[in-house]
Structures are given as structure tokens and as C-alpha cells.
LONU-851961 format. One line per 3 residues: number of its first residue (from 1); their letters; for each residue x, y, z of C-alpha. Coordinates in steps of 0.2 Angstrom, whole numbers. Layout:
N
NUM = a = X Y Z  ...
***
This chain:
812
1 = mkh = -154 -125 58  -143 -109 56  -145 -100 39
4 = vrf = -131 -89 33  -138 -75 20  -126 -70 6
7 = ilv = -127 -65 -12  -124 -76 -26  -120 -63 -39
10 = gvf = -123 -75 -53  -142 -75 -51  -143 -59 -59
13 = cfa = -143 -55 -78  -125 -50 -80  -124 -45 -98
16 = csa = -105 -43 -98  -91 -43 -85  -92 -25 -82
19 = wgv = -102 -28 -67  -91 -41 -61  -77 -40 -48
22 = drr = -60 -36 -58  -46 -45 -52  -34 -30 -55
25 = eph = -33 -19 -39  -30 0 -41  -13 4 -33
28 = vgy = -5 20 -29  15 19 -26  18 38 -22
31 = vyp = 11 55 -22  22 70 -26  23 82 -18
34 = agg = 20 72 -3  13 86 7  8 105 7
37 = qrg = 8 120 18  -8 125 28  -19 137 19
40 = kvv = -11 133 2  -17 124 -14  -6 110 -20
43 = raa = -6 101 -37  1 84 -34  4 69 -45
46 = agg = 0 51 -39  8 37 -48  3 19 -48
49 = qfl = -6 6 -59  -24 2 -64  -30 21 -60
52 = wga = -41 23 -76  -57 31 -71  -50 41 -57
55 = kdv = -64 52 -51  -63 57 -33  -50 58 -19
58 = hvs = -53 53 0  -41 61 12  -42 56 31
61 = geg = -45 69 44  -52 86 43  -46 101 34
64 = vha = -39 94 18  -50 93 2  -44 86 -15
67 = kvi = -51 82 -32  -46 73 -48  -39 84 -62
70 = khm = -34 71 -74  -29 53 -77  -13 51 -87
73 = rpv = -9 35 -96  9 28 -95  21 38 -105
76 = gnl = 35 25 -108  51 30 -116  50 45 -128
79 = nke = 52 41 -147  60 54 -158  44 61 -164
82 = kre = 38 64 -146  54 72 -141  54 84 -155
85 = ait = 36 88 -152  41 92 -133  56 102 -139
88 = akl = 45 112 -151  33 116 -137  46 120 -124
91 = kev = 54 131 -137  37 140 -140  35 144 -122
94 = rdm = 53 149 -120  51 162 -133  35 168 -125
97 = rla = 44 170 -108  59 179 -116  48 191 -125
100 = eve = 39 195 -109  56 198 -101  63 208 -115
103 = gkk = 48 216 -120  48 208 -137  35 199 -148
106 = agd = 35 180 -146  44 172 -160  56 185 -165
109 = ksg = 71 173 -163  64 160 -176  80 160 -185
112 = nke = 90 151 -172  95 133 -172  80 127 -162
115 = grk = 68 137 -171  74 131 -188  73 112 -181
118 = aak = 55 116 -175  50 123 -192  57 108 -200
121 = vak = 47 97 -189  31 106 -193  35 107 -211
124 = dqs = 38 88 -211  22 84 -202  12 95 -214
127 = gkg = 18 85 -229  24 100 -238  42 103 -244
130 = gek = 46 85 -246  52 77 -262  39 63 -260
133 = aes = 22 66 -253  17 55 -238  1 44 -239
136 = dke = -13 47 -227  -9 32 -217  9 38 -215
139 = kkg = 3 56 -210  -9 48 -197  5 37 -190
142 = kae = 18 51 -189  5 63 -181  1 50 -168
145 = rsk = 19 46 -164  22 65 -163  8 69 -152
148 = mpe = 12 78 -136  12 64 -122  2 66 -107
151 = hpl = 14 69 -93  11 79 -76  26 90 -80
154 = lyd = 18 96 -96  1 100 -89  -2 119 -90
157 = ved = 16 120 -98  11 137 -106  12 145 -89
160 = csl = 29 139 -84  43 150 -80  60 149 -89
163 = rel = 67 139 -74  53 127 -74  55 124 -92
166 = ahi = 73 120 -89  67 108 -76  55 100 -87
169 = rdv = 68 98 -101  80 90 -89  68 78 -81
172 = lfm = 60 72 -98  76 71 -108  89 65 -95
175 = prf = 96 53 -96  95 50 -115  96 31 -114
178 = lkq = 81 21 -112  74 19 -94  68 3 -87
181 = qnr = 49 4 -86  40 1 -70  21 -4 -73
184 = qla = 17 -2 -54  21 17 -56  17 20 -74
187 = esv = 0 29 -73  -2 46 -66  -17 55 -58
190 = lik = -16 74 -56  -24 80 -40  -29 97 -34
193 = iei = -27 98 -15  -34 112 -5  -27 113 14
196 = ded = -37 124 26  -28 137 37  -33 127 52
199 = aep = -29 110 46  -21 99 59  -2 97 55
202 = gpr = 4 79 52  2 64 40  -15 60 32
205 = elr = -19 45 21  -24 49 3  -34 36 -7
208 = igt = -40 39 -25  -57 32 -31  -55 24 -49
211 = glg = -65 14 -60  -59 -1 -52  -62 5 -34
214 = ltn = -52 14 -20  -34 13 -20  -23 9 -5
217 = pvi = -18 23 6  -2 34 3  5 47 15
220 = fev = 1 66 12  8 78 25  1 94 31
223 = glg = 15 105 35  18 123 43  33 129 33
226 = pdv = 33 136 15  36 123 2  51 124 -10
229 = yeq = 52 111 -25  68 105 -33  72 111 -50
232 = epn = 84 101 -62  98 102 -66  104 103 -48
235 = dke = 116 88 -47  132 97 -45  126 114 -38
238 = amp = 109 121 -33  109 136 -45  119 131 -61
241 = elk = 120 141 -77  107 135 -89  114 133 -107
244 = nyp = 98 132 -116  90 146 -105  104 159 -104
247 = kap = 92 172 -98  83 162 -85  86 168 -67
250 = kgk = 97 156 -58  84 154 -44  82 161 -27
253 = vve = 91 157 -11  80 148 1  75 158 16
256 = lpa = 72 147 32  61 140 38  57 130 23
259 = vln = 51 112 18  61 105 3  52 93 -9
262 = gqi = 59 82 -22  61 65 -31  77 55 -33
265 = mpg = 79 47 -50  93 34 -54  110 41 -50
268 = dvd = 102 58 -46  107 70 -33  97 86 -27
271 = rfr = 104 102 -20  96 117 -13  105 133 -8
274 = fra = 100 142 8  105 156 19  109 153 38
277 = kkg = 115 165 52  128 161 65  121 154 81
280 = qkl = 105 147 73  101 129 80  94 122 64
283 = vvd = 85 105 63  86 97 46  72 83 48
286 = tha = 70 71 32  54 62 29  57 48 15
289 = rrl = 55 31 22  40 36 32  32 43 16
292 = vpy = 34 26 7  38 13 21  42 -1 10
295 = lad = 48 -5 -8  44 -22 -14  57 -23 -28
298 = avp = 72 -13 -21  85 -18 -7  85 -13 7
301 = gwf = 67 -10 4  66 9 6  73 25 0
304 = qav = 89 26 10  92 45 11  109 53 13
307 = vti = 109 72 18  125 83 18  127 101 20
310 = yda = 141 110 11  148 128 14  151 141 0
313 = rgn = 168 133 -4  161 116 -6  167 109 11
316 = evv = 156 97 20  150 104 36  138 90 42
319 = fad = 131 74 36  119 60 41  112 44 33
322 = dyr = 100 40 47  93 45 65  98 32 77
325 = fsp = 88 17 71  77 26 58  83 26 40
328 = dpv = 77 45 38  91 56 43  90 71 55
331 = llw = 104 84 57  105 94 73  116 108 68
334 = eve = 122 124 76  128 136 62  146 143 66
337 = rsg = 147 155 52  134 166 43  133 164 24
340 = eye = 126 153 10  125 134 12  120 120 0
343 = lei = 109 105 6  112 89 -4  102 73 -4
346 = rda = 104 57 -13  101 38 -11  115 29 -1
349 = ihr = 118 17 -15  113 29 -30  96 21 -34
352 = gre = 81 31 -38  64 32 -47  48 41 -45
355 = dfv = 43 34 -28  59 40 -20  50 55 -14
358 = yri = 56 67 1  52 81 11  65 90 22
361 = svg = 60 102 35  74 115 38  73 128 52
364 = eqp = 74 133 70  60 121 73  57 112 89
367 = fit = 63 94 90  61 82 104  76 70 105
370 = hmf = 70 60 120  57 60 134  54 52 151
373 = plg = 44 43 156  38 35 141  20 34 147
376 = gqv = 8 31 161  -7 23 168  -24 26 161
379 = gkd = -33 40 169  -18 46 180  -9 63 177
382 = vta = 8 61 169  19 76 165  35 70 155
385 = eis = 52 78 155  57 82 137  74 86 130
388 = gwn = 79 92 112  81 107 101  72 124 101
391 = lat = 61 119 115  54 133 126  50 120 140
394 = del = 57 104 147  40 97 152  25 90 142
397 = kld = 9 83 149  3 67 142  -14 62 137
400 = tse = -19 47 147  -38 48 145  -48 32 143
403 = ggg = -52 26 125  -37 33 117  -28 17 113
406 = vlr = -12 9 120  1 17 109  -1 35 107
409 = qtc = 8 50 101  11 68 107  21 83 101
412 = yrs = 27 100 108  18 115 102  22 134 104
415 = ege = 16 149 94  12 140 78  26 128 78
418 = vsn = 25 109 81  38 97 85  41 80 79
421 = avp = 29 67 85  35 55 100  26 39 104
424 = ylv = 22 33 122  13 19 130  -3 20 141
427 = sel = -7 5 151  -20 -1 163  -7 -7 175
430 = psr = -1 4 189  15 14 185  31 13 196
433 = mek = 47 24 194  63 15 194  74 19 209
436 = edn = 93 19 208  104 11 214  97 -6 208
439 = gsr = 111 -13 198  113 -30 207  102 -43 215
442 = gka = 107 -38 232  101 -20 228  86 -25 218
445 = qkl = 70 -14 218  55 -23 225  40 -24 214
448 = eig = 23 -33 215  17 -43 200  5 -32 189
451 = vtv = 15 -16 186  24 -6 173  40 1 178
454 = dgr = 47 17 170  66 15 169  82 22 161
457 = igk = 99 14 157  107 30 163  125 26 157
460 = agd = 135 14 147  135 -4 156  121 0 167
463 = vdv = 110 -14 173  93 -13 182  87 -26 193
466 = yrf = 69 -29 200  63 -42 213  46 -49 214
469 = egr = 38 -63 225  31 -77 215  21 -93 218
472 = age = 24 -110 210  13 -113 195  10 -95 191
475 = rva = 14 -89 173  22 -72 171  24 -61 156
478 = iev = 39 -49 155  40 -36 141  51 -21 138
481 = far = 44 -7 128  59 4 122  62 3 103
484 = rln = 44 4 99  43 20 109  58 28 99
487 = spm = 71 24 112  88 20 105  89 5 118
490 = dav = 92 -12 111  86 -21 127  89 -38 134
493 = vrl = 79 -46 148  83 -60 160  71 -69 173
496 = mda = 81 -77 187  77 -87 203  83 -83 220
499 = sge = 99 -92 217  103 -81 201  100 -95 189
502 = via = 93 -89 173  76 -96 170  72 -87 154
505 = wnd = 79 -73 144  75 -64 127  84 -51 116
508 = dhv = 74 -48 101  56 -53 99  49 -56 82
511 = vkg = 30 -60 79  29 -69 63  13 -76 54
514 = deh = 23 -87 42  41 -88 37  41 -70 29
517 = lhk = 27 -61 36  31 -50 51  17 -45 63
520 = nas = 24 -33 76  12 -20 81  21 -5 73
523 = gml = 24 -12 56  38 -1 53  52 -9 63
526 = thh = 64 -21 55  75 -23 70  63 -30 83
529 = adp = 74 -25 98  61 -26 111  62 -42 122
532 = ylt = 47 -52 128  45 -68 137  33 -79 147
535 = ael = 38 -92 160  30 -103 172  37 -101 190
538 = skd = 43 -118 197  42 -113 216  38 -100 228
541 = gdy = 50 -87 232  59 -71 226  62 -69 207
544 = fve = 73 -56 198  71 -47 182  87 -40 175
547 = ved = 86 -27 161  101 -19 151  106 -13 134
550 = vqq = 113 -27 125  126 -16 116  131 -9 133
553 = hgg = 125 8 128  117 21 139  112 39 142
556 = eay = 97 50 146  88 44 130  89 26 134
559 = ayr = 72 25 142  60 10 143  44 4 151
562 = lrv = 45 -14 159  29 -23 161  28 -37 174
565 = era = 11 -46 174  3 -63 176  1 -70 159
568 = tgd = -18 -72 158  -19 -68 139  -23 -54 127
571 = fal = -23 -51 108  -23 -37 95  -31 -38 77
574 = rvv = -26 -31 60  -38 -30 46  -32 -31 28
577 = pas = -34 -22 16  -38 -5 23  -47 0 8
580 = inv = -62 -11 4  -71 -11 -13  -88 -18 -13
583 = rtg = -105 -16 -22  -121 -16 -13  -127 -35 -12
586 = fav = -109 -41 -16  -97 -50 -4  -78 -47 -4
589 = pvw = -64 -56 5  -57 -48 21  -41 -55 30
592 = vyv = -41 -53 49  -24 -56 58  -22 -59 76
595 = lrk = -7 -54 87  -9 -66 102  0 -61 118
598 = dgy = 3 -69 135  -1 -87 130  -19 -84 124
601 = sgp = -23 -97 110  -42 -97 111  -55 -92 98
604 = idi = -59 -74 94  -76 -68 87  -75 -54 74
607 = svk = -89 -42 70  -92 -25 62  -95 -11 75
610 = gdl = -111 -2 73  -126 -4 62  -119 2 46
613 = gfe = -127 -11 35  -113 -23 32  -113 -42 35
616 = ltg = -98 -52 40  -98 -71 38  -85 -83 44
619 = gri = -82 -71 58  -73 -83 70  -54 -85 72
622 = pag = -52 -103 78  -41 -107 93  -23 -107 88
625 = adr = -26 -98 71  -16 -82 68  -26 -77 53
628 = vcm = -43 -80 44  -51 -74 28  -69 -69 30
631 = slr = -81 -61 18  -89 -44 20  -106 -41 12
634 = agn = -113 -23 9  -132 -23 11  -144 -18 -2
637 = elk = -150 -3 8  -133 5 9  -130 21 0
640 = ggm = -114 22 -11  -99 32 -6  -84 31 6
643 = idi = -89 24 23  -77 22 38  -79 5 45
646 = efe = -73 -2 61  -70 -21 66  -69 -28 84
649 = gsa = -65 -44 92  -71 -52 107  -64 -67 117
652 = mig = -67 -75 134  -51 -75 143  -53 -83 160
655 = eet = -69 -77 167  -68 -60 158  -75 -55 140
658 = vvr = -60 -45 132  -64 -34 118  -52 -26 106
661 = tav = -54 -14 91  -45 -20 76  -33 -9 67
664 = gae = -32 -7 48  -16 -12 39  -8 -14 22
667 = dmm = 1 -30 18  18 -23 11  33 -32 4
670 = qaf = 50 -27 8  64 -31 -5  57 -46 -14
673 = lyr = 54 -56 2  49 -50 19  31 -43 22
676 = hlv = 25 -32 35  7 -27 41  9 -8 41
679 = ptq = -5 0 52  -16 13 44  -26 27 51
682 = eiv = -43 20 46  -52 7 36  -63 14 22
685 = aav = -76 4 12  -80 11 -5  -97 6 -8
688 = kkl = -105 6 -26  -124 7 -26  -132 -4 -38
691 = kwk = -149 0 -46  -157 -17 -41  -158 -27 -25
694 = vpg = -149 -43 -24  -158 -58 -16  -151 -68 -2
697 = vti = -144 -86 -3  -143 -97 12  -131 -112 17
700 = dae = -132 -123 32  -119 -117 44  -123 -124 61
703 = qpl = -106 -132 63  -90 -131 53  -89 -143 38
706 = vit = -77 -157 43  -67 -164 28  -55 -178 31
709 = agq = -40 -182 21  -44 -193 6  -63 -189 7
712 = see = -75 -176 -2  -89 -166 6  -103 -157 -3
715 = ivf = -109 -139 0  -126 -133 -7  -128 -115 -9
718 = ktr = -147 -112 -9  -154 -100 -22  -167 -98 -35
721 = krr = -162 -109 -50  -156 -98 -64  -149 -102 -81
724 = lln = -133 -92 -77  -128 -105 -64  -123 -117 -78
727 = elr = -110 -104 -83  -102 -103 -66  -86 -110 -60
730 = ldi = -80 -110 -42  -62 -107 -36  -56 -108 -18
733 = lnp = -46 -92 -14  -30 -97 -5  -35 -115 -2
736 = pag = -27 -125 12  -14 -138 5  -23 -153 -3
739 = vsv = -40 -144 -4  -49 -142 -21  -66 -140 -30
742 = ekv = -69 -157 -36  -86 -154 -45  -99 -140 -47
745 = rvv = -117 -144 -52  -134 -136 -53  -147 -144 -41
748 = deg = -165 -140 -37  -160 -130 -22  -147 -120 -31
751 = lac = -128 -124 -34  -119 -138 -26  -100 -139 -24
754 = kvk = -90 -154 -20  -74 -151 -11  -60 -164 -10
757 = cae = -46 -165 2  -32 -176 -5  -21 -188 4
760 = gdv = -3 -184 7  4 -166 9  -11 -161 20
763 = qdf = -11 -152 36  -24 -150 50  -33 -134 46
766 = sgn = -47 -124 55  -53 -108 47  -64 -103 32
769 = lif = -65 -108 13  -68 -93 2  -76 -97 -15
772 = emv = -74 -85 -30  -88 -86 -44  -80 -86 -61
775 = rew = -92 -84 -76  -86 -93 -92  -94 -89 -109
778 = rpk = -90 -87 -127  -94 -70 -135  -100 -70 -153
781 = gkd = -88 -65 -166  -92 -53 -181  -96 -69 -191
784 = gkp = -109 -75 -178  -98 -89 -173  -93 -92 -154
787 = gkk = -77 -83 -151  -63 -87 -139  -68 -92 -121
790 = res = -68 -78 -109  -70 -78 -90  -73 -64 -77
793 = slg = -74 -64 -58  -92 -61 -52  -86 -59 -33
796 = vlp = -85 -71 -19  -98 -82 -9  -98 -79 10
799 = avp = -85 -89 20  -88 -108 23  -81 -113 40
802 = vei = -71 -129 39  -60 -141 48  -48 -151 39
805 = dak = -42 -168 47  -26 -173 40  -28 -191 46
808 = vsa = -33 -203 33  -48 -213 39  -62 -223 31
811 = rs = -79 -214 31  -90 -221 46
***
């Protein structure tokens, strides 16, 4: 008999739900600014929900160190008293700055309009000067209402310059009408981020440790150029006259290179003034959608940035609202006339809110527009040709060493400058180079099965044709990698027999887990333009593969990698969530998704890599399943803290054991409906160390539990009998259709749960049941009588493998 150890949290004396697993998950929607320069210290604000108790920050990679300054509760719309309190404070600081500028004592201008109004506010709050004295209760209420709200912009407001004060005033008081509140972004955490001089440039993942656990990751970029931050008002021009701050400097013209940072609010437009010289080849690279990949409650599902450059007369010089298929615009602009220009950024349909965050790199920085080939074979030397702007070379060596993954990235580096990252594919298959002219079946390039071809649609209307010899009964897989490797090509592939008859073809290949979940490997593409097909060959002879751009475009950038291989089967794995919160001795649910390839439909065994002290139960993905919920338990001996954790899956495919490392992912919603598994750089487990050890509990799990439609089966969780067991309710998380808990009872062995499978709308199912323990109790009121019934989650039990048989049959 096989015994599965797990923790039944309820066997311990939980005095209250504070030790239980809270159903609320801490979430971060954005961080602003979303990056910083190497060697600098950045104060950033992260906005989200359920962030109370924020105490530490985890940043991926080396060279970036962060700590929490302060957690700030939701501000909401400002009432009259709070507006007046802020106005008075801004006036006080303004007068201090003016005194410093003019060499006068602060407060010398108390007779002006704002000063008189602030004095009146202070007088009213003190209860003096009024005809009728306020009661203590009224005074207390008014003082509370007029208390300065906690807001990231008001932190250290005493140190702000006049221009910064104008920015604060404009952001907090404009527009004057009430704003629609977004609870998912309402809380803030101020963070101090220190970036080492030698920190590797590029995106990092930032997570915040809160009272409820670790948040999801958000992107924070390490940059090279000096940062410039937007300052309102700047909708109509970058440096306007400030009516309320007449002596404030208009601001400085931005000297390039620079990285422009800001947030777009509803209807907002941001402008920056910079100086450029004739002949400069400027790259204006916008990062917006890549900082916040998807918005769950906004169409089209991300910040659709529009960037325009105007000359000193207000004439539009250059404009972009995307770059090829990417929503983030890039401008490649050669300056024709020296002078001052203004860069404008806005949302394409004038939306905005706090998570419409952007970073725009502007300068004569290197930028790769295209590369060829787009990869190579593992262990073979590959030097790619690169083209673009401000590149001192046209060659770039690719890293094809073992163990680096299939999809990789590279960039051009020179004298402290780093270009944009470009992806490439490393395959175990031998590489072949396309040979022109191969535009027809009569001139088709000959291949053997089991190669990757590096090709290019060199001009509009170009077609590449390849020929291979096949055998009857062979199953082949044909796949094009182009869009996933930043090629603008929208490929279509056709498989034809010797007579030219099309056996199979594909244009766009979409991998879906259910009706609305997209499981493509990149997670960022919404137009799945790369084709893929498998087909069984019916006879011996020659076969042809035809590749072209379906939109009849072409050029040097239209590169691709074509895989022609026997379809023996393969898979990739995604683990959700990428931030796992668990206490020692506890178990938490973890979803593992499988991306099956080349016809493999067999089982996959999942495990935790290394001896970290975690225990995974229900770790088999059954044949044909595309996802399974498993339970991960942190052992009693684990130390508390952040632990990088890796999962891997193994499967017997043919006569070979294939092992694949899982990639962490976040399940993100796009525009109310579609969901995407967006890969993360790492999977982090936040382990909370408990003072006591949790004893194990066993279940009999030699084989999956079989439940037939219309029948019930009982599961016994064996543990020491405790009084608290009587207070537990078991709920099934995400149960299969028709499956429910019928009865829970305390038995001599521990806790017995009867699971029922109803007749009717039931489907065959093979996977795990995850039981959540919910404690129900009635706290005593002040009068000693039982109060309102309360409930709290005490965690989950390990996964119980089951098979649901939808056919109704009598019990034998």
C-alpha cells in the first residue's frame, strides 16, 4: 500500500484564522517608475491590492537591491477638507521655496489669496473665530477628514522643488470631477531601489512580500541612459507657464541620450522637450505593453501608445503607433534640422490610469531591425548577420551552448551601449541554409527529414519550396518559426505530394487550453502567425513543403526557421502561479499546464528539482490532459524566506525518456475574456517558517480513485483524532462538472469525505481533486452569546488522483 504524506492543517490548535490561508491574493498591477539607471537609487511606487503588511522586496537577478519604505492605503476621491489640507501644505512649501529663491523668510506673503484661505482653514479647524463653538465630536470628525492623505506624491513633499509642487497639484487636483475608483490599483507601496554600477541591463521581475504573502511579478528595467520624469501640466506643451507658480523655472530641455518616464491618465497627453542635431540617427524606443503585458478590464487589453515628434513650430515630424506587429512604437529618425523638438505620447483611444506606465529611450543608441539566420544547432558555431541603426558591426555571434534553452535572446554591445534584445531559436536538429532559386517544385531544394532550414522571403511574392523523400505511414511535423523570432513574416506552409496535391496546410496555429485560454509559448503574441502541421504520409515518394508570406510581403527582415521532422512527440510545461506562498507543513495548489507537440498525448510525471524540502503530490499529468492542479507542501525543516524553485517533467516517448524543465507563468486576462500564460524569469516560493512542526497524514493512493456517474466514493484522510476536525468543511477547488462533496465525518482513522458524481452533465475526467479545508465557528460576542458564523480557509489537502467515468452503470 502506498501512503501519501500530507498536512492536515486543522489538527493544530488554531486559535483564530490568522494562521489560515487567506483567500485574498496580494497583487501588484504596476510599478512607477518602471526602471532606473545603473548606479542610481530610485524611489518607486507599486500599485495594487491587498498589499498591507508589505515588508520586503524580491528582485530577480543580481545587482538590484530594494526595500519597502511605506505601505499606503487607498486614497480615493479627495473631499473638500483633504483638498484644502493639501493646498495649505503645498502653499507652505511653495513659500519656503520662494523664500529660498528670493532670499526672504518663508511666510512673508501670507496676505495673498491662498495664504488667507489657508489661514481660514486653520482657524476653522482650531474652533476659534466662529460664532458657534464645535463639539469635540465635530472637531474630531473634521480633523480626520482634513488629515493629509497618504499618497506617493506627498511623501517628503517638504523637499519638493517649485516645478515638482506644480506637478503634484496638477496630478492630485485634475480633473476636478470624481474619478472612477479601481480597487485593483488603489493601494501603494513606496520602494527604495538601489541599482549597482555593474548591474546587467534589461528587465527584472519585482515582487513584494506582504502580510498575505508574495505578490505576482512586475517588470522593472535596468537601463543605461539618465532618467527623466514627466512633470504635469504638459498636455499642450512640455514647458508651459505655471499660473500658480510664476517664479518656478520652466524646466530644462532634455539632453540626449535619455530615458523618459511617465504615466498616462484618462485623456492625458505627455510632452517632453529635447534638443537634437542635424544628422543624428535617433532611435525612439517605447516600452509600454512590455511593462504591463495585459489589462484585464480594458480593450484592446494593453496600453496602446502613440508617439509623435513635433518641431519648434508645432509641425508633426514623425509618428508611430506600433513597430511592425508589436504595440510598442519605435521611431527610427534621422534629424534633418538642428533645434528643439517635442516628443508627445498618449493612448491611441485616449484612455489612461496609473498602470499606463511607459519608458522611452531616446538617443543614438544601437537598434537591431533584423537578423539572419534566426538561430542554429546546439553546440555549433553560428555568426548571424545583423542590420539596424547605430551598429558598428554587421555580425553577431550567437550562443548555442548546451543547457541554454530553446528560445534565447541576444543583443549588440559596444562601449557601454546595449541594443534591443532579439530572440533566436537553438535546435538539436542539424541546420541547413536555404538555397535560391527554389521558387517552384521543379527547382525545389532537397532536404532530409530531421533538419531545420534557415530561410528568407527575400521579396514580395517570393515562395520557397523544399523537397524530401518520405515513406508510407511516416508521420511528419512541419513548423515555421518567424513571428515568435520577431520576424514580420506572416507565414503559411503547405505540404504537397509528388503530383502537387495539397495534403495539409496551415496559416495560423493557436494552442488553446480551453475556449479562452491561449497557451502559446511566448504568451505575448495575440496574432499567432507561425504555422504548424502534422501529417501521415500515404505512400513512398517525394513530398514538397511550400513556404510563403500569406500577405505577399517580403524583404531582408522576412526570415524564418523551418522545422521538418518525424513527429515522434514532445512537450513543454508551464507552472502557475510564479509566486507561491506557503507555510512550513502546509500544502498549496499549483497548476501545471502542458503544451503538447507532434502528437504526444501520453502521461507526464512532474517533480520538484533538487532536494529543497518540498513535496509534490498528484504529480502526474494523465494521458490526454492539458493541465492538472497539484499540491505542493513545504517541509517542516525548511527555513523561511524566498526560495527559487524549479519543476521538471519526464515522459517516455517511444523508447526514450524525455525530460523538460517547466517555465513559470502568470495566467493573465486580456480585455475581459481571453487569457494568456505569460512566462516569467523564475518561480519563487515564499516560505513562512512556523514555530511548531506539523505531523503528517496519509491516504491510500495506490491507484486513482474511480467514481462512476451516479455513484459516490469515500476518501479517508488518516490522522490523529482531534476536536477541531468537527469544525472542518471540505470544499473541492475547481471541481469537474457534476462532482461535489456529499458528506464529511470524523472517523477513528481521522476524517472521511464522501464524494458524489451526479448523473447528467458529467464528462470523463482524469486528474486530481484538491480539497480545501474550511473552518467554521461562531466567536463569542460581548454579551457572551455566540456571534455570527464565520469561516476561514485552513489550506488544502494534497491532490487526490481520480478518474471520473461519465457512463452511468450499476455498482458491481
